[in-house]
Every structure is written in C-alpha cells, then in structure tokens.
N, C-alpha and C positions, 0 to 999 in steps of 0.2 A: 457405169457407176463404180466409184472407188470404194473400197472397204478398208477400214483402218483396223490394225491389229488391236485386240483388247490388251489392257494393261496386265502385266504379270501379277500374280496373286500377292506377292510381297509388296508391290507398289500400291495395290488397292488397299491392303491392310494398313500401310503407313499413312495413306491419305485418310482413311476412316479414323484411325487413332488420332491423327492431328485434329480432326474435327471434334473429337470427344474431349481432347485436352483443354483444360481451362487456361485461357490466355492471361487473365488477370484474376488475382485472388484478393478479395477484400472480406475479411472475416466479419466485418460489421454490416455487410450487405447480406440480408437473408437469401437463402437459395429459393425460397418460395415466398410470395407475398402473404402476409397474414390475412386472416378472415377479417373483413370490414365490419364495423368500424372498431378501432382501438384508440385509446388515448394514452399519452405518455404521462405517468404520474409525476414526473419532475417538472417538465416544461409546459405541459398541457397541450402539446401539439396533437392533432387528430389525424389518424390514418383512415382515409375514406376514399373510395373509388380508385384504389391502387397507388395513392401517394400521400405523403405527409403534408399537412397544411395547418393553417390557423383557422379554427372554427370552434364554435361552442359544441361540446360533446353531449350526446344524449345521456340521460340519467343512468341507463342500464348498460353502458358501454364497458367492455373489458379493458383492463389496464395492461400496457406493454411499453417497456422503455424504448424510446426511439433510438436509432443508431447514433445520433449526435450525443445524446445524454449518456449512452453506454460508453462512447469514446471518452467523454469527459470523466465519467466515473473511473474508467480504467487508466486514465492519463496516457492515452495512446493517440497522438495527433496524426492527421493525414497531411497536414501542411505546416511547414516551418518558414517563417518570413524573418530574415535577418536584416536589420537596418543599421547602417554604420555611416560614419563620416562627420565632418565638421558642421555641415549644414544641420544634421540631426541634433547635434549638441546645442546649437543656438536656437533651433526652432522645434524643439521636442514637443511642446504642447500643441503647436499647430499641426504637426505631423500626426500625432496621436488622435487629434480631433478628426482629421481626414480619415484615418484608419477606422475609427469607431463609427463615423457616419457611413462609410462604405459597408460596414458590417450590418448596421441597422437597415440600410436599403436592401441588401441581399437577403437578410433574415426575414424581412417582411413578406417576401415571395417564396423563399426557400428555407423552411425552418431547420433544415439539417446543416445549414452553413452558419457556423458560429465561431467566434474567437474563444479559445479555451483559456489562454493566459497571455499576459504581456509581462515579460520579465526583463529587468536590466541585466546587461552583460558588460564585461570590461570593454568590449568594442562598441556597444550601443544598445540595441533592443532586440529581443527575440519574441516574436508573436507566433503562437501555435494555434492552428485552426482544426476544425472537425472535418473539413472538406478541402480537396485540392483546388476546387474552383474558386473558393473564397481566397485562398492563399494567392492564386494567380491574379485574381481581381484586385487584391490589395496592392500587389506589385505593380500592376498596370495603372492603377489610380495614382500611386506615388510618382511613377515615371511620367504620367500625363501632366500632373500638377507641378512637379518640381524638376523634371528631367533627371539627370544623374545616370548612373550605370546600373543596369538591371540584368540579372542572370537567373536562369531557371535550370533546375536539374530534376528531372522526373524519373522515378524508379517504378516501372510498371509492375514488377514482381511484388512490390509491397504496397502499391497504390499510394505512393508518397511523393510529394512535391516539395522541393527546397527552393525558395526564392531568396535572392540576395539583392538588396538595393543599397547603393552607396552614393553619397554626394557630400 
C-alpha cells in the first residue's frame, strides 16, 4: 500500500484561506437570508421560503426593501446594455418594445430583475438593470430578433455586466 506525504502546513493554510475568501462580492446580496416573510414597501414583492416573489403579503408582515429597490434607490446598476447603430436609429420604438417585453416576462418570474433607466446617449441608448441576468437576456433577445454584433464584458469583482449590441 502506497502512502502519500501530507501537504506542508503552509500549503494547507493557503488552501484553507482560499476556501474562506469570497470569490464574488455583491453588497446588495445579504449575507444571511432574512426571516420569512418580508414585504418590500416600494414594489410589494414578498420574501417567503427563501426567495423574493410576487404574492399577496399577510397583514402583519415586516417590511424590508428588496435588493432591486435598494439598487434603484442607490442608482447602482448591476447591468449596462448599450445599443448603437443605424438600425437602432430607424427602429428605435420597435427595439424598445422588445426590451420592455423581455423585462416584463423576466420580472413576472424574478422580481429582482428590472430595468432601472433607459437613457439616450450620443451613440444610441443606455439601459441599466438591477441584475446581470436581465442585461444578458436583453442582449440575447436583441441578437436573436435582429442579429447584429453582440459583446459581453463581465467583471466578477463588482458583479457587473456590460453588454454592447450594435446593428
């Protein structure tokens, strides 16, 4: 029977420390789940059974702002979607209709996925979102519907996604 040497103590410490280090930091994601149930005073989303959802809150439920409303209040987006190009200039309303429809669909199942702002820029439009998944979904929906050029840039240290779509 072969025996393997144990790791030196410095290697064991480094491995243990790596396990304790936080790989992603999102200041809007609580370290512990709140006691159920809670209702957001702004959007009326209900935290129950470990997740936020859309439901009628009991009368005596405690109030707590959901992470999406907190991001909107702080004006601190998790996703940036930049739309540019000649196609956007000529089909602006149609593109915005697709974007808002995608948000409605996602928000119906995931209350924390919302559009914060849609702003005109010299190049086109800038859409900010409360969640990286919604930003990615908007980019994918635009690319699926209209093709064009789609780029993603994810910054894991900030839990931030930048999406750029051009046509």
